[in-house]
C-alpha positions in Angstrom: -6.6 -51.4 45.4 -10.2 -52.7 46.0 -13.0 -52.6 43.5 -15.5 -51.1 46.0 -13.2 -48.1 46.5 -12.7 -47.6 42.8 -16.3 -48.1 41.8 -17.1 -44.5 42.7 -13.9 -43.2 41.0 -13.6 -42.1 37.4 -11.3 -44.4 35.5 -9.8 -41.4 33.6 -8.9 -39.8 37.0 -7.3 -43.0 38.1 -5.2 -43.3 34.9 -4.1 -39.6 35.2 -3.0 -40.2 38.8 -0.7 -43.1 37.8 2.8 -41.9 38.4 4.0 -43.0 34.9 1.1 -41.0 33.3 1.3 -37.9 35.5 5.1 -37.6 35.1 4.8 -38.0 31.3 2.0 -35.3 31.2 4.2 -33.0 33.3 7.2 -33.5 31.0 5.1 -32.8 27.9 3.6 -29.7 29.5 7.0 -28.4 30.4 8.3 -29.1 26.8 5.3 -27.5 25.3 5.6 -24.3 27.5 9.4 -24.2 26.9 8.8 -24.4 23.1 6.2 -21.7 23.2 8.5 -19.4 25.2 11.6 -20.0 22.9 9.9 -19.6 19.6 7.5 -16.6 19.2 6.1 -17.8 15.9 5.4 -21.2 17.4 3.7 -19.5 20.3 1.4 -17.7 17.9 0.5 -20.9 16.1 -0.1 -22.7 19.4 -2.4 -20.0 20.7 -4.5 -20.1 17.6 -4.7 -23.8 17.8 -5.6 -23.7 21.5 -8.4 -21.2 20.9 -9.7 -23.3 18.0 -9.8 -26.4 20.2 -11.6 -24.6 23.0 -14.1 -23.2 20.6 -14.7 -26.6 18.9 -15.2 -28.2 22.3 -17.7 -25.5 23.4 -19.6 -25.9 20.2 -19.7 -29.7 20.5 -21.0 -29.5 24.1 -23.7 -27.0 23.1 -24.8 -29.2 20.2 -24.8 -32.4 22.3 -26.6 -30.9 25.3 -30.2 -31.6 24.1 -29.3 -35.2 23.2 -27.5 -35.8 26.5 -30.5 -34.5 28.5 -32.8 -36.9 26.7 -30.5 -39.9 27.1 -29.1 -39.0 30.5 -31.0 -41.7 32.6 -29.9 -44.5 30.2 -26.4 -43.1 29.8 -25.7 -42.8 33.5 -26.2 -46.5 34.1 -24.2 -47.5 31.0 -21.4 -45.1 32.0 -21.4 -46.5 35.5 -21.1 -50.1 34.3 -18.4 -49.2 31.8 -16.5 -47.2 34.4 -16.7 -50.1 36.9 -15.4 -52.5 34.3 -12.6 -50.2 33.3 -11.6 -49.7 36.9 -11.4 -53.4 37.4 -9.3 -53.7 34.3 -7.0 -51.0 35.6 -6.7 -52.9 39.0 -5.5 -55.9 37.0 -3.0 -53.8 35.0 -1.7 -52.2 38.2 -1.1 -55.7 39.7 0.6 -57.1 36.6 2.7 -54.0 35.6 4.3 -52.5 38.7 6.2 -50.0 36.5 2.9 -48.0 36.3 3.5 -46.9 39.9 6.8 -45.2 39.0 7.6 -41.9 37.2 9.0 -42.3 33.7 12.5 -41.4 34.8 12.6 -44.5 37.1 
């Protein structure tokens, strides 16, 4: 992979697209869903937790919005630099660790 191609990509998106990461996430999602379906009490607890996390996330975003608006110009360049460095680091990892390109079961 070339750095110029990845400079416009989000490093988090790239990590999530790695076969080893995406297959792990899919496996965890299946196990989580299966557990919720098999155990009604666990499903209730999970739903309460999920709603709490969503509410906390929305509250955090609402609280941070004025700060983010004021810092946005400075943050954009810092985030772009950090993302570019992270993508280059990911390029290096992908070259050195070929197993990242395979699903967990392989």
